[in-house]
One Martini backbone bead per residue (centre of mass of N, CA, C, O) as a GRO file, in nm:
protein
  230
    1MET     BB    1   5.288   9.634  12.292
    2LYS     BB    2   5.612   9.705  12.265
    3LYS     BB    3   5.836   9.662  12.031
    4LYS     BB    4   6.139   9.521  11.987
    5LYS     BB    5   6.426   9.628  11.865
    6ILE     BB    6   6.657   9.554  11.634
    7PRO     BB    7   6.965   9.576  11.606
    8ILE     BB    8   7.152   9.686  11.350
    9ASP     BB    9   7.390   9.481  11.373
   10GLU     BB   10   7.207   9.229  11.347
   11LEU     BB   11   7.096   9.289  11.067
   12LYS     BB   12   7.366   9.291  10.922
   13ALA     BB   13   7.441   8.999  10.993
   14GLU     BB   14   7.203   8.868  10.845
   15ASP     BB   15   7.266   8.977  10.565
   16PHE     BB   16   7.542   8.839  10.544
   17LYS     BB   17   7.435   8.545  10.553
   18LEU     BB   18   7.249   8.568  10.296
   19GLU     BB   19   7.506   8.614  10.100
   20ASP     BB   20   7.675   8.352  10.094
   21PRO     BB   21   7.570   8.185   9.848
   22TRP     BB   22   7.652   8.416   9.640
   23ARG     BB   23   7.957   8.434   9.707
   24VAL     BB   24   8.046   8.174   9.564
   25PHE     BB   25   8.028   8.288   9.273
   26ARG     BB   26   8.244   8.503   9.308
   27ILE     BB   27   8.472   8.313   9.375
   28MET     BB   28   8.461   8.149   9.118
   29GLY     BB   29   8.510   8.388   8.927
   30GLU     BB   30   8.798   8.454   9.029
   31PHE     BB   31   8.924   8.185   8.957
   32VAL     BB   32   8.857   8.171   8.658
   33GLU     BB   33   8.994   8.434   8.574
   34GLY     BB   34   9.276   8.371   8.680
   35PHE     BB   35   9.329   8.111   8.521
   36HIS     BB   36   9.280   8.230   8.240
   37GLU     BB   37   9.486   8.476   8.246
   38LEU     BB   38   9.753   8.283   8.349
   39SER     BB   39   9.789   8.018   8.168
   40SER     BB   40   9.991   8.182   7.938
   41VAL     BB   41  10.249   8.308   8.083
   42GLY     BB   42  10.438   8.127   8.233
   43PRO     BB   43  10.711   8.174   8.385
   44ALA     BB   44  10.723   8.297   8.728
   45VAL     BB   45  10.765   8.578   8.962
   46SER     BB   46  10.702   8.661   9.291
   47ILE     BB   47  10.671   8.995   9.426
   48PHE     BB   48  10.731   9.128   9.749
   49GLY     BB   49  10.610   9.423   9.942
   50SER     BB   50  10.595   9.734  10.032
   51ALA     BB   51  10.368  10.009   9.983
   52ARG     BB   52  10.558  10.234  10.155
   53THR     BB   53  10.778  10.259   9.962
   54LYS     BB   54  10.990  10.472   9.837
   55ARG     BB   55  11.143  10.581   9.545
   56THR     BB   56  11.420  10.654   9.716
   57ASN     BB   57  11.458  10.379   9.798
   58LYS     BB   58  11.664  10.110   9.770
   59TRP     BB   59  11.443   9.889   9.739
   60PHE     BB   60  11.317   9.998   9.486
   61HIS     BB   61  11.569   9.964   9.300
   62GLU     BB   62  11.609   9.658   9.359
   63ALA     BB   63  11.335   9.562   9.254
   64GLU     BB   64  11.368   9.668   8.970
   65GLN     BB   65  11.627   9.509   8.900
   66THR     BB   66  11.523   9.226   8.957
   67ALA     BB   67  11.303   9.224   8.739
   68GLN     BB   68  11.486   9.267   8.498
   69LEU     BB   69  11.654   9.007   8.534
   70LEU     BB   70  11.416   8.806   8.521
   71VAL     BB   71  11.329   8.868   8.234
   72LYS     BB   72  11.609   8.786   8.108
   73GLU     BB   73  11.549   8.480   8.219
   74GLY     BB   74  11.221   8.435   8.136
   75PHE     BB   75  11.035   8.598   8.332
   76ALA     BB   76  10.768   8.675   8.489
   77VAL     BB   77  10.594   8.937   8.677
   78ILE     BB   78  10.452   8.928   9.007
   79THR     BB   79  10.214   9.134   9.178
   80GLY     BB   80   9.992   9.333   9.379
   81GLY     BB   81   9.980   9.627   9.208
   82GLY     BB   82  10.099   9.840   9.378
   83PRO     BB   83  10.296  10.016   9.551
   84GLY     BB   84  10.622  10.046   9.582
   85GLU     BB   85  10.771   9.744   9.536
   86MET     BB   86  10.563   9.669   9.326
   87GLU     BB   87  10.613   9.899   9.131
   88ALA     BB   88  10.910   9.842   9.085
   89ALA     BB   89  10.876   9.562   8.956
   90ASN     BB   90  10.693   9.649   8.723
   91LYS     BB   91  10.888   9.854   8.606
   92GLY     BB   92  11.119   9.657   8.540
   93ALA     BB   93  10.958   9.464   8.357
   94LEU     BB   94  10.872   9.677   8.146
   95ALA     BB   95  11.159   9.781   8.071
   96ALA     BB   96  11.230   9.468   7.976
   97LYS     BB   97  10.980   9.362   7.810
   98GLY     BB   98  10.777   9.225   8.002
   99GLU     BB   99  10.573   9.056   8.212
  100SER     BB  100  10.339   9.273   8.394
  101ILE     BB  101  10.186   9.170   8.690
  102GLY     BB  102   9.865   9.251   8.853
  103LEU     BB  103   9.718   9.173   9.180
  104ASN     BB  104   9.458   9.328   9.272
  105ILE     BB  105   9.308   9.482   9.569
  106TYR     BB  106   9.025   9.542   9.740
  107LEU     BB  107   9.003   9.827   9.951
  108PRO     BB  108   8.890  10.061  10.167
  109PHE     BB  109   9.142  10.259  10.052
  110GLU     BB  110   9.210  10.199   9.770
  111GLN     BB  111   9.401  10.024   9.563
  112LYS     BB  112   9.597  10.136   9.317
  113PRO     BB  113   9.723  10.075   9.034
  114ASN     BB  114   9.999  10.071   8.879
  115PRO     BB  115  10.152  10.197   8.565
  116TYR     BB  116  10.335   9.899   8.511
  117ILE     BB  117  10.093   9.734   8.385
  118ASN     BB  118  10.002   9.467   8.132
  119HIS     BB  119   9.848   9.273   8.362
  120LEU     BB  120   9.527   9.294   8.500
  121ILE     BB  121   9.392   9.179   8.823
  122ASN     BB  122   9.099   9.169   9.012
  123PHE     BB  123   9.030   9.152   9.372
  124HIS     BB  124   8.830   9.068   9.666
  125TYR     BB  125   8.994   8.806   9.750
  126PHE     BB  126   9.270   8.699   9.905
  127PHE     BB  127   9.267   8.384   9.853
  128CYS     BB  128   9.254   8.398   9.546
  129ARG     BB  129   9.512   8.560   9.504
  130LYS     BB  130   9.709   8.360   9.641
  131VAL     BB  131   9.682   8.130   9.442
  132MET     BB  132   9.811   8.284   9.201
  133PHE     BB  133  10.090   8.330   9.319
  134VAL     BB  134  10.158   8.022   9.344
  135LYS     BB  135  10.073   7.866   9.081
  136TYR     BB  136  10.265   8.075   8.879
  137ALA     BB  137  10.527   8.022   9.053
  138LYS     BB  138  10.892   7.967   9.074
  139ALA     BB  139  10.905   8.216   9.280
  140PHE     BB  140  10.992   8.396   9.581
  141VAL     BB  141  11.019   8.751   9.654
  142ILE     BB  142  11.106   8.909   9.969
  143PHE     BB  143  11.058   9.209  10.062
  144PRO     BB  144  11.041   9.453  10.261
  145GLY     BB  145  10.780   9.440  10.521
  146GLY     BB  146  10.477   9.358  10.651
  147TYR     BB  147  10.208   9.176  10.712
  148GLY     BB  148  10.152   9.096  10.417
  149THR     BB  149  10.437   8.986  10.361
  150LEU     BB  150  10.442   8.779  10.592
  151ASP     BB  151  10.201   8.617  10.496
  152GLU     BB  152  10.327   8.518  10.230
  153PHE     BB  153  10.571   8.381  10.350
  154PHE     BB  154  10.433   8.178  10.555
  155GLU     BB  155  10.250   8.040  10.355
  156SER     BB  156  10.465   7.922  10.165
  157ILE     BB  157  10.630   7.757  10.383
  158THR     BB  158  10.388   7.589  10.476
  159LEU     BB  159  10.324   7.446  10.207
  160ILE     BB  160  10.602   7.312  10.191
  161GLN     BB  161  10.618   7.170  10.467
  162THR     BB  162  10.327   7.011  10.403
  163LYS     BB  163  10.324   6.930  10.092
  164ARG     BB  164  10.114   7.103   9.907
  165ILE     BB  165  10.376   7.189   9.763
  166GLU     BB  166  10.629   7.236   9.572
  167LYS     BB  167  10.936   7.317   9.583
  168PHE     BB  168  11.061   7.656   9.605
  169PRO     BB  169  11.191   7.956   9.587
  170VAL     BB  170  11.255   8.143   9.897
  171ILE     BB  171  11.331   8.497   9.912
  172LEU     BB  172  11.505   8.708  10.124
  173PHE     BB  173  11.547   9.047  10.113
  174ASP     BB  174  11.772   9.149  10.316
  175SER     BB  175  11.924   9.020  10.585
  176LYS     BB  176  11.910   9.253  10.789
  177TYR     BB  177  11.603   9.285  10.808
  178TRP     BB  178  11.555   8.955  10.877
  179LYS     BB  179  11.736   8.868  11.121
  180GLY     BB  180  11.546   8.867  11.368
  181MET     BB  181  11.356   8.645  11.261
  182VAL     BB  182  11.564   8.423  11.204
  183ASP     BB  183  11.678   8.409  11.490
  184TRP     BB  184  11.409   8.333  11.625
  185LEU     BB  185  11.364   8.067  11.477
  186GLN     BB  186  11.629   7.941  11.592
  187SER     BB  187  11.620   8.020  11.914
  188THR     BB  188  11.303   7.936  11.957
  189VAL     BB  189  11.139   7.753  11.761
  190LEU     BB  190  11.355   7.532  11.735
  191LYS     BB  191  11.421   7.489  12.037
  192GLU     BB  192  11.102   7.407  12.090
  193LYS     BB  193  11.021   7.211  11.844
  194ASN     BB  194  10.821   7.357  11.614
  195ILE     BB  195  11.065   7.288  11.442
  196ASP     BB  196  11.302   7.195  11.205
  197GLY     BB  197  11.593   7.220  11.039
  198ASN     BB  198  11.465   7.189  10.747
  199ASP     BB  199  11.270   7.439  10.767
  200LEU     BB  200  11.516   7.649  10.730
  201LYS     BB  201  11.560   7.550  10.412
  202ILE     BB  202  11.312   7.677  10.255
  203PHE     BB  203  11.480   7.934  10.292
  204GLN     BB  204  11.642   8.248  10.186
  205THR     BB  205  11.900   8.482  10.131
  206ALA     BB  206  11.945   8.821   9.988
  207ASP     BB  207  12.144   9.128   9.868
  208THR     BB  208  12.100   9.098   9.553
  209PRO     BB  209  11.978   9.068   9.243
  210GLN     BB  210  12.191   8.857   9.157
  211ASP     BB  211  12.136   8.657   9.390
  212VAL     BB  212  11.850   8.587   9.310
  213VAL     BB  213  11.903   8.470   9.029
  214GLU     BB  214  12.113   8.258   9.118
  215ALA     BB  215  11.926   8.096   9.308
  216ILE     BB  216  11.721   8.013   9.092
  217ARG     BB  217  11.916   7.883   8.894
  218HIS     BB  218  12.033   7.672   9.090
  219PHE     BB  219  11.774   7.522   9.160
  220TYR     BB  220  11.697   7.433   8.856
  221THR     BB  221  11.959   7.290   8.788
  222LYS     BB  222  11.948   7.082   9.013
  223LYS     BB  223  11.671   6.965   8.942
  224LYS     BB  224  11.739   6.872   8.655
  225ASN     BB  225  11.968   6.677   8.736
  226ASN     BB  226  11.792   6.497   8.922
  227ASP     BB  227  11.581   6.417   8.705
  228THR     BB  228  11.785   6.280   8.515
  229LYS     BB  229  11.886   6.061   8.716
  230ALA     BB  230  11.586   5.942   8.764
   0.00000   0.00000   0.00000
């Protein structure tokens, strides 16, 4: 009797399951390395944005300038380590002689780290990398981007909404770009009571690099005054 062959796809799926116990050690290793490498960085701001933004685009120059100003305020700058607005932010941080950190992710099309990073950490798992963005950031600045940028934005405001992390500034750069999404949150999501009014106060918009710095400065000045009164 001829034996029935197991489809190749099923064999690959079984191999994948067998790898799971060992994958835990790799995950642990990425967390340990990330915590170790970033523990001495000090206050930092994570800057997100599209990898597709050209160097001639205004957002590239604004991200570069924003990073420069943040370094002058005493912050390190953390990005995803890739091209586009991430490269711009790292470039600005390095030009200002600050800590320019890149959390690079291994992708099928191989995202190469940009050349303006003086502290590079490579990740295989998105979720390990995300923890590092949040844990060591005093603020998130979200430049115009696509799915990955939206993912970082919504994850951060969800963590704040559910009180899994302490509130910190989440700033959407270029109000015109984000207007459609913000209007939809107000006119549809809020209207249907899937969020409440306070949830819309978790984030804010800014239109210039100076606005970004001022928003972060204002948040922490207010927080310090409230902590002193308490």
